[in-house]
Each structure stands twice: as C-alpha cells, then as structure tokens.
VOTORPA-202224 format. One record per residue (C-alpha): x, y, z. Coordinates in pm, whole numbers, plus 32768, in hexadecimal, padded with zeros to 4 digits. Layout:
# VOTORPA-202224
XYZ ...
# end
This chain:
# VOTORPA-202224
33F055F31AB8 33B854C31B91 3246550D1B8D 324855241A15 32FC53DC19F2 320B532C1AD6 30E153B91A15 3176533718CA 31AA51E51968 304151E119E2 2FBC52371881 309D513217E2 3023502918D4 2EB05088188F 2EEE50711718 2F884F19173B 2E624EA0180B 2D674F1F170B 2E1A4E6A15F4 2E2F4D2916B7 2CB34D381708 2C5D4D4C159D 2D614C59150E 2CC74B25146F 2CE049D91527 2DD948DE149D 2D4C47F4139A 2D8846BC146B 2CD4473C1599 2BA3479C14C5 2B8F46441429 2BB345A51581 2A9546751600 29B2461514DB 29E444A31521 299D44C81697 285F458D164C 27C7445D15AA 27D843AB16F9 279A44BA17F5 268A45B01839 26AD46E7175A 26F447B71893 27DA46F6197C 274F47A81AA6 25F147881A2A 2550476C1B7C 250B488F1C64 248448911DC7 232248C51D55 231747AB1C54 2322462E1C44 245C458A1BBD 2456449E1A99 24E5438C1B84 23C843C51C7B 22C643B41B5F 235842681ADD 237341D71C44 220942381C92 219241B21B46 2249406B1B71 21D0403E1CDA 206B40821C70 206E3F8F1B4A 21323E761BE3 20133E1A1CCB 1ED33D621C9F 1E0A3E8E1D13 1D173F0D1C10 1D6040771B99 1BF640F91B88 1BBF423F1C48 1B9D43071B07 1ABA420F1A54 1955423F19DC 184141541A54 1849406B199D 19AE40B6192A 194B40CF17B8 183341C717E9 187A430C1726 175B43DF1799 183044A81888 196C44BC17C8 1A3145FA1818 1A2946ED16EE 1A95485716C1 1AA2488F183C 1B8649B217FD 1B6C4AA416D5 1C5E4BAC1651 1BA74CC916FD 1BB94C16184C 1CE14B23182F 1D7D4A491936 1EDF4A9A19B7 1FB3496619DD 2124493C1A39 223848881986 22B8475F1A47 23C146EA1957 2443470517F5 250B45E11777 25A845961620 2534443A15B6 25EC44061469 275543A91423 286644831395 282D4418122E 26B24460122E 2635455F1132 25D846751222 258B467F1391 245D45E11436 2413460815A8 233B456516AD 229946851772 21E8464518BB 20F747551930 204E47701A82 1EDF47D21A62 1E9747A01BD2 1D7D46A71B8F 1CA147C51B11 1CB2476E19A3 1C5645EF1981 1C5445521826 1C2C44071781 1D17433B1699 1D0243C01538 1CBF452A1590 1D9B46601565 1E06478A162E 1E2448E7159B 1F5949B315F7 1F5F4B2C15CF 20C84BA115AC 21124CFD1637 21564E231552 20B64ED5142F 20864E5312C7 214B4F4711EC 20674F0110CB 1F2F4F921166 1FA9503E12A0 1EC74F601379 1F274E6C1494 1F914D0E1426 1E734C17140C 1E734AB11494 1F10498E13E7 1E824829141F 1F6747101498 1EEE45A614B7 1F104530161C 20184419164A 1FB843A417A9 1E8542FE1838 1D8543B41908 1E5343551A38 1F88440419B8 20E8439819DF 20CB43E11B55 1FA942E51B67 1EED43E61C43 1E1D44901B2D 1ED845D51B50 1FC245E31A21 1FB645C218A9 20C6456817B8 20FB4600165B 21E84583154E 226E46B11493 235F46D0136F 24144819135A 23A748B61210 24C54961115C 24FC49DF0FF5 263F49AF0F3A 26824ACF0E4C 27404A560D14 27C04BAD0CCE 284A4BED0E2C 28AA4A890E4C 28364A960FAB 26F14A8F1078 26224BC01057 25AE4C2E11B1 24A34D0A1121 23E84BDB1095 240A4AEE11BB 22D34A581253 22624B431368 21AC4A50144D 228C49221425 23CB49E6146B 23214A8D1598 22C849351628 2417489115D4 24D449B61675 23F249B917AC 2491496F18FE 23F848D31A36 231449BF1AF0 22C44A9019BB 21524ADE1997 20A34A6F1860 1F454ADF17E6 1E6449B71790 1D12498316E7 1C44485016BD 1C3B472C16CF 1BC04719156B 1B57460B1475 1A7E44D71456 1B0B444A130E 1C26436B13A0 1B6C42C014C9 1B84414314FC 1A41407214D9 1A693FF8163C 18FE3F70163D 19793E6B1548 1AB43DDB15F0 1ADB3CCE14E1 1B1D3DD713D5 1C6E3DDC1327 1D1A3F2E131F 1DFE3F7911F5 1EC540B71244 1F8C4171113D 2076428C1197 218B43671108 2274440B11FA 21C244B51320 207A442812A4 20DB430E1391 205243DD14B8 1EED435914CF 1F6441E8149B 2048421115C6 1F1642671699 1E4E414315FE 1F66403F1640 1FB240AC179C 1E42409817F5 1E1A3F411756 1F603E9517B3 201E3F4E18B9 1F323FE519B2 1E3C3F101A77 1CFE3FA019E5 1BA33F0A199B 1BE43F421824 1D213E801834 1C8D3D6E1909 1B7B3D341806 1C343D7116C3 1C303C3815E8 1C8E3CC1148E 1DD93D0713D4 1E7D3E5413F7 1F573E8312C4 20493FB212B4 20E740361174 21EE414911A6 229F420A1096 23DB42D310DC 251E431C1027 260D423610DF 264C416A121B 26B7429312DE 256C43401298 249842221325 23B142931439 236D41CA1581 2409409514DB 24613FF4162D 22F340081694 22753F5F1555 23783E48156B 231A3E0816DD 21AA3DE9168A 21F13D0A155C 22BA3C1D163B 21AE3C0E1748 20773C061666 20E43B551523 1F793AED14D7 1EE43C4814F9 1FEE3D401482 20BA3D681349 21A63E7512D7 22323EC5117F 23223FE3111E 235840980FD6 24B941370FE7 24C342030EA3 264742350EA9 269D40D90F0C 25A53FF20E68 25323FAF0D05 23D13F650C88 238B3E4C0B95 23D43F330A6D 25273F860AF0 24C440E90B5B 24BB417D0CBD 23DD40CF0DBD 22C741C30E16 21A741790EFD 20B641220DE3 21B040220D5D 21C63F720EA5 20493F6B0ECD 202B3EEC0D5E 20F93DB90DCB 1FDB3D4A0EAC 1EBF3DE00DDF 1E023C980DB2 1E013C490F24 1DA23DAC0F7E 1C863DAA0E88 1C013C6C0F16 1C163CE7107C 1B5D3E2E1010 1A503D5A0F75 1A2B3CAD10C4 19FD3DF21184 1B5F3E6611CE 1B983FE011FB 1CB3408C113B 1D5D41CB11B6 1E3542CB10FE 1EFD43D211B4 202344A01139 207A45510FF6 1F5945700EFE 204B45130DE4 202C43A60E39 1EBC43930DEE 1EB7439C0C6D 1FAC427A0C61 1EDE41B50D60 1D9741F20CAE 1E2641960B5B 1EB440550BE7 1D6D3FF50C8F 1CAF403D0B50 1D933F4A0A9B 1D433E370B9C 1BCF3E7D0B7D 1BDE3E570A02 1C973D130A1B 1B723C9A0AF6 1A743D0E09F3 19FA3E210AD5 19C33F9A0A96 1AB6404F0B87 19CE41790BB4 18B740990C28 199F3FDF0D16 1A25411D0DB2 18C241AF0DD1 185B40750E88 198A407B0F79 194B41F10FC2 17DB41B60FF7 183440A010FD 1927418C11A6 1A5740B41150 1B2341C1109E 1BD942C31175 1CAF43D710D3 1D6444EE118D 1E77457010A3 1F2446C21076 
# end
C-alpha cells in the first residue's frame, strides 16, 4: 500500500508540473517583457562562442570611424569605377552559406509589427556595393508546388565594409510579415511570411543560404560627388539609404571625403516607435547640417495639409518645388519600400510639372534617360 501511495503522489506531482509548464504568464510580466524588447536584442543571450557580439561590432565600428585613417581597402580604382562591381557571385544552384551574427529588434513597443536588424557573416567571400541586395533562401518546401523555397531579395543596409568594418558581414533590415485574420481575430500562422519569419527567428550561429549580390538600380553616382541625393523610403525601404549615409558621412571613405552634394532622406512609418535608425540620422544631421536633411512622415501621428493622415507622398509634396528644382539641376531621386507610395508620388509630381507649364511624361522620360530616377519597390 505504501508503494501505491508513493506512485499516486508521483503521478500527481507530474500532473502539477505539466499544468504549471503550460500555464500562461501573468499579464504584467508579459507587458514588461514587451517594453524591454524594444531596448534589448531580441534574444538576450544573442551571442555564442562562434559569433561576434553586437557590442564588439559597435566598438570595432566606432574605433575604425573615429580616426583620420581612410577606409579604402575595398574600393575600386578610382573609387567610382563600376567596371568590376560584384554581381551575382552566388546563384541559387550554387549559393553561399553564411552565419547569423546577431538578430536585434530595432523598433519600440508601440510600432506596428516587428522589424529586426540582422547581421550575417559572409566570411569576406560575398562582397557587395551600396545599393545592392542579397537573396536569402529559407529552408523548407513550398506547399503550393511541392518544390524547395526560392530566394527572396533584401536590400543591404550596411556599406561594403559591413558593421564589423572588416568586409566580412552584411546587415539586413527585415520586417516580420504576418497576416491578421479578421475571422479568427488572431494572426494566421499559415499565411505568415516564410523568409522574414525565418530570419527574424534566427539565432547566432545559424546557417543562412545566400545568393547575390544583385542589382544595379540603386547605386550612387559617385563619379559626380556634387550630385544631390533625394532618398524616399517607407519602412524597411530605409535599408539602402543606411548604406549610402554611412558611406558618405560616418565611415572615412573616398566617396565621403569627396561628397559635396545634399543627401535628403524622407522616411514614412506609422509612428515614432516605428522609426528606423533615427539616432543615426539625428547624429549625421547635427554633424553635417549643410549636406544632410531628414524628414519623417508619421501616418498615425501627423496630419497632411488636407487634415488627413501624413503619408510619404504628402511629406514629399511639402517640398515639391525645391525637389523639382534640384532634379532639374541633376539630382538623383531614389524610391525604396512599398509600391503603394508610387502612384501618390507620381500624381503629386505631375501636378508640380503642370504648374511649371511642363508635360510630366516628358520630364520623367528626361530624368530616366539621364539616370536620375531610381525605383526599387515591392
């Protein structure tokens, strides 16, 4: 009977342990965690023995950029020569295997969705230039056709030197794609973005299959250092501009040393918590007030001149006359992010052209022919 009693006690203890393991966390503790996540890496222990810590990356970067030494070991000769630009070094049939260095949430608790800064070690074997993209092939099979998943392109958010300043890493800015089902009143896991969730859930040391680098559309005209650069982004479309601005204003590069134009950044997001790399832009604006400007369109916090939500096209419209004049003088204009911004932008620019007595189609054709119009939207 003693044995039976002990067996019953053992079973009861096991049941209690199981229930405790699956009991939901208290509301307060969950809320506290969400707030902290806005300030800390997504994975608190996001550094393993075979990776580089975020602190080390930042320290290395700051050390390299706080000197007068020119960062030039990955430059062309001359630095603006594009004849040997890396392009499609690795393809889907013969990809490169990189490793995750870190995954860090970079938006606040009230942001609409989660956006992560993801650093990948490519071992120096997959060089790229500012404005290019990497392809990422997520593991698994596409249930729609029974074939392996194909690559997704992500604009690169670091310069060719990477955030380690050694030319061995790349940085991606990725928003976790989710689908809210109105019937379930919850996120439908069956419709979530395969690649974005794979990347945002990755942990240091995980292998990642890469293709590229790809793209020639978003390159800077470095052979004309006096050229103004007008950069328009929604959300993670900020990625290529982070690479531009670090190259021009943060790292000691030949391109930055020679740049004489104005770099003007427009970023559209939902609210202040959703701003991306804001501290970087404010620092550059303070140090280079004559060569850099930044304007935000916060759709849930600002109103346009008609009293509606402030979208990116509304913010650009506020400066349409000046932008038009700069474009007529040879400025380059870039668009990266959601394709939904383009109709509003084009309509607004057409109105400005008409007010100047010009035919918009002819103006746009002229800008495109001169290589001043760069569009990479999705």
